[in-house]
Wavefront OBJ file of the C-alpha trace (Angstrom):
o trace
v 14.485 20.855 -19.435
v 15.046 22.742 -22.678
v 11.913 21.532 -24.433
v 8.323 22.437 -23.688
v 6.902 19.164 -22.358
v 3.447 20.575 -21.618
v 3.229 22.089 -25.096
v 4.291 18.831 -26.747
v 1.787 16.824 -24.728
v -1.013 19.279 -25.576
v -0.126 19.141 -29.258
v 0.027 15.352 -29.332
v -3.205 14.594 -27.460
v -5.035 17.470 -29.111
v -4.162 15.935 -32.464
v -5.593 12.590 -31.438
v -8.844 14.223 -30.305
v -9.126 16.105 -33.600
v -8.751 12.858 -35.536
v -11.483 11.200 -33.504
v -13.765 14.237 -33.796
v -13.468 14.382 -37.582
v -13.863 10.640 -38.020
v -10.255 9.896 -38.953
v -9.259 8.299 -35.660
v -7.337 5.076 -35.222
v -10.306 2.728 -35.221
v -9.437 1.547 -38.733
v -6.231 1.653 -40.733
v -5.864 2.346 -44.412
v -5.906 -0.613 -46.764
v -7.377 -3.949 -45.777
v -6.083 -4.268 -42.213
v -8.056 -2.813 -39.313
v -6.314 -1.505 -36.181
v -9.543 -2.028 -34.219
v -8.684 0.418 -31.459
v -12.020 -0.301 -29.805
v -11.041 -3.958 -29.369
v -7.669 -2.993 -27.876
v -9.375 -0.682 -25.423
v -11.750 -3.499 -24.499
v -8.750 -5.662 -23.605
v -7.369 -2.981 -21.265
v -10.775 -2.661 -19.609
v -11.431 -6.401 -19.472
v -13.161 -6.082 -16.116
v -15.893 -3.897 -17.580
v -18.525 -4.038 -20.299
v -18.001 -1.061 -22.605
v -20.992 -1.475 -24.892
v -22.821 1.484 -23.333
v -20.008 3.948 -24.142
v -19.755 6.042 -27.339
v -17.192 4.607 -29.753
v -15.429 7.996 -29.777
v -14.651 7.577 -26.071
v -13.086 4.207 -26.833
v -11.122 5.484 -29.831
v -9.615 8.310 -27.779
v -8.623 6.024 -24.910
v -4.847 6.084 -24.395
v -4.548 4.584 -20.937
v -2.504 1.628 -19.756
v -4.964 -0.060 -17.378
v -8.427 0.181 -15.808
v -8.327 2.405 -12.705
v -12.107 2.190 -12.325
v -11.899 -1.474 -11.279
v -9.296 -1.117 -8.530
v -10.759 2.210 -7.335
v -13.765 0.158 -6.117
v -16.150 3.071 -6.520
v -19.286 3.197 -4.408
v -22.675 4.746 -5.071
v -22.842 8.359 -3.957
v -19.088 9.020 -4.038
v -17.462 12.083 -5.587
v -14.668 11.204 -8.004
v -11.990 13.161 -9.870
v -10.208 11.790 -12.948
v -6.909 13.551 -13.648
v -6.161 13.884 -17.354
v -9.604 12.698 -18.396
v -9.042 12.897 -22.164
v -12.070 11.754 -24.171
v -13.867 10.865 -20.967
v -13.827 7.059 -20.899
v -12.920 6.690 -17.210
v -15.261 9.519 -16.163
v -18.227 8.028 -18.004
v -17.497 4.587 -16.558
v -17.195 6.046 -13.059
v -20.496 7.906 -13.488
v -22.275 4.567 -13.813
v -20.639 3.220 -10.639
v -21.402 6.232 -8.394
v -24.967 6.605 -9.647
v -27.178 9.664 -9.708
v -26.331 10.510 -6.089
v -22.632 10.617 -6.943
v -20.552 13.081 -8.917
v -17.599 12.683 -11.285
v -15.226 15.423 -12.420
v -12.866 15.060 -15.349
v -9.872 17.408 -15.567
v -7.927 18.002 -18.779
v -5.751 20.775 -20.187
v -6.513 20.143 -23.870
v -9.429 21.950 -25.498
v -9.869 19.297 -28.176
v -10.121 16.486 -25.623
v -12.575 18.503 -23.509
v -14.750 19.097 -26.555
v -14.684 15.386 -27.340
v -15.446 14.460 -23.727
v -18.419 16.814 -23.561
v -19.701 15.426 -26.837
v -19.483 11.900 -25.416
v -21.234 13.068 -22.250
v -24.088 14.487 -24.329
v -24.410 11.285 -26.329
v -24.800 9.298 -23.115
v -27.107 11.839 -21.501
v -25.342 11.630 -18.131
v -26.103 14.369 -15.621
v -23.630 13.602 -12.826
v -20.480 14.534 -14.788
v -18.554 17.808 -15.237
v -15.459 18.213 -17.395
v -13.095 20.963 -16.237
v -10.234 22.693 -17.999
v -7.047 22.947 -15.995
v -3.731 21.423 -15.034
v -3.199 18.535 -12.637
v -0.606 20.702 -10.873
v -3.303 23.309 -10.122
v -6.640 21.516 -9.726
v -9.595 23.969 -9.951
v -11.549 22.409 -7.080
v -11.850 23.301 -3.398
v -10.095 21.472 -0.559
v -11.366 18.073 0.625
v -14.091 17.777 -2.008
v -13.626 14.301 -3.496
v -13.664 10.749 -2.163
v -11.549 9.174 -4.899
v -8.931 10.362 -7.371
v -8.299 8.260 -10.466
v -5.797 8.711 -13.270
v -4.741 6.575 -16.208
v -1.126 7.057 -17.304
v -1.116 10.822 -16.766
v 0.994 11.625 -13.691
v 4.134 10.566 -15.586
v 3.433 13.348 -18.117
v 3.789 16.066 -15.464
v 7.046 17.963 -15.083
v 6.203 18.610 -11.407
v 4.864 15.334 -10.061
v 5.179 16.372 -6.424
v 2.986 19.416 -7.101
v 0.446 17.264 -8.975
v 0.241 14.679 -6.202
v 0.158 17.404 -3.547
v -2.850 18.908 -5.323
v -4.476 15.466 -5.424
v -3.943 15.198 -1.666
v -5.429 18.664 -1.120
v -8.734 17.997 -2.867
v -9.218 14.556 -1.292
v -11.401 14.248 1.773
v -9.855 12.854 4.954
v -9.803 9.088 4.430
v -10.130 9.560 0.655
v -8.183 7.337 -1.671
v -5.880 7.571 -4.664
v -6.294 4.821 -7.283
v -4.221 5.415 -10.392
v -2.609 3.480 -13.198
v 0.757 4.748 -14.350
v 4.005 3.795 -16.067
v 7.070 3.356 -13.847
v 10.797 2.839 -14.424
v 12.342 -0.504 -13.445
v 15.894 0.206 -14.596
v 17.831 3.321 -15.503
v 17.942 4.560 -19.091
v 20.122 7.200 -20.703
v 19.623 10.920 -20.266
v 19.466 11.248 -24.049
v 16.499 8.905 -24.200
v 14.632 10.776 -21.479
v 15.376 14.085 -23.214
v 13.330 13.062 -26.253
v 10.184 15.194 -25.948
v 8.036 12.723 -27.846
v 8.868 10.092 -25.235
v 6.884 12.161 -22.744
v 3.893 12.072 -25.093
v 4.289 8.308 -25.152
v 4.246 8.211 -21.339
v 7.777 6.807 -20.995
v 10.177 9.735 -20.742
v 8.834 11.120 -17.477
v 8.445 7.937 -15.463
v 9.575 7.405 -11.857
v 11.027 4.408 -10.066
v 8.928 2.698 -7.394
v 11.134 4.236 -4.694
v 10.786 7.727 -6.185
v 7.019 7.371 -6.478
v 6.683 6.204 -2.864
v 8.915 9.019 -1.656
v 6.808 11.705 -3.345
v 3.550 10.200 -2.113
v 4.906 10.097 1.441
v 6.267 13.648 1.194
v 2.869 15.097 0.279
v 1.152 13.190 3.091
v -0.261 9.962 1.660
v -0.279 6.752 3.705
v -1.048 3.067 3.076
v 0.879 3.305 -0.195
v 0.854 0.287 -2.513
v 2.608 0.086 -5.894
v 2.063 -3.131 -7.811
v 3.780 -3.927 -11.115
v 1.082 -5.132 -13.494
v 2.996 -5.776 -16.724
v 6.584 -5.218 -17.857
v 7.217 -3.615 -21.252
v 9.614 -5.788 -23.204
v 11.442 -4.589 -26.304
v 8.873 -6.287 -28.498
v 5.907 -4.739 -26.690
v 7.411 -1.233 -26.822
v 8.267 -1.476 -30.518
v 5.349 -3.436 -31.948
v 2.485 -2.428 -29.708
v 3.130 0.531 -27.443
v 4.753 3.039 -29.814
v 2.856 1.983 -32.929
v -0.482 2.212 -31.109
v 0.385 5.791 -30.151
v 1.551 6.698 -33.693
v 5.111 7.194 -32.423
v 6.990 5.311 -35.126
v 9.448 8.209 -35.394
v 10.394 7.682 -31.745
v 10.845 3.944 -32.307
v 13.383 4.691 -35.034
v 15.494 6.757 -32.609
v 15.465 4.333 -29.693
v 18.022 1.777 -28.679
v 15.415 -0.902 -28.041
v 17.879 -3.065 -26.128
v 18.241 -0.207 -23.649
v 14.487 0.092 -23.071
v 13.855 -3.668 -22.941
v 12.290 -4.260 -19.518
v 13.002 -0.690 -18.388
v 9.350 0.304 -18.017
v 6.214 -1.261 -16.569
v 2.570 -0.502 -16.063
v 1.671 -0.272 -12.384
v -1.307 0.098 -10.067
v -0.764 2.756 -7.418
v -2.961 3.096 -4.357
v -2.742 5.390 -1.362
v -4.979 6.990 1.241
v -5.201 10.436 2.817
l 1 2 3 4 5 6 7 8 9 10 11 12 13 14 15 16 17 18 19 20 21 22 23 24 25 26 27 28 29 30 31 32 33 34 35 36 37 38 39 40 41 42 43 44 45 46 47 48 49 50 51 52 53 54 55 56 57 58 59 60 61 62 63 64 65 66 67 68 69 70 71 72 73 74 75 76 77 78 79 80 81 82 83 84 85 86 87 88 89 90 91 92 93 94 95 96 97 98 99 100 101 102 103 104 105 106 107 108 109 110 111 112 113 114 115 116 117 118 119 120 121 122 123 124 125 126 127 128 129 130 131 132 133 134 135 136 137 138 139 140 141 142 143 144 145 146 147 148 149 150 151 152 153 154 155 156 157 158 159 160 161 162 163 164 165 166 167 168 169 170 171 172 173 174 175 176 177 178 179 180 181 182 183 184 185 186 187 188 189 190 191 192 193 194 195 196 197 198 199 200 201 202 203 204 205 206 207 208 209 210 211 212 213 214 215 216 217 218 219 220 221 222 223 224 225 226 227 228 229 230 231 232 233 234 235 236 237 238 239 240 241 242 243 244 245 246 247 248 249 250 251 252 253 254 255 256 257 258 259 260 261 262 263 264 265 266 267 268 269 270 271 272
């Protein structure tokens, strides 16, 4: 690829974290209408009460589902969240695993790590560590964690097999993968996928179900399940997905008929 995907992703998500940190996040729009990002996040995490979380964690949430629910975390488990952002999934997981458990959040963006650590301090949690690094090179030892979560992050990687191989490496024998991600349901043009901002919006780097299963099998995972949760129609992509992510410029370049029904949110489970 001719463009720097990792650099674009860092720039995009770093910008969001800076807005939240300086109080100019997306929680309210200009004028009389309110975007109410916290309410939208609450809808995504409808299986959980979020009242105990800092509002900055909610404002920086850019996921597509709630991996904490289908991860079925148990007290005392060690958990790793790949691409932890502002820390929402890590802080939720910390409550589930309790003081005898441990949760690591991994992110490559300094601004998001600063925000996550600020949210951690506000909550006063002691069983959480946020680490700087790449999901393709996880800075943890082999067979350390019981569960790996991720919320719409694997699709951002240019080397998904390396990222999932690293996830397999740090999982204990019998450990489980429980991630939410965006997948491709029908082929779209090369030109569309070559739009760097589409990667930031979690669409340009998606895999088909067959491709996802193949990579998971290649790196060693078993008991693989991929369940389509919701299909992105043209209306959802234009009016909700891209606008929520401040990607109006991308919307103007897209052939929306081409992307209608091409992408879907999915739950992906597997075991080591």
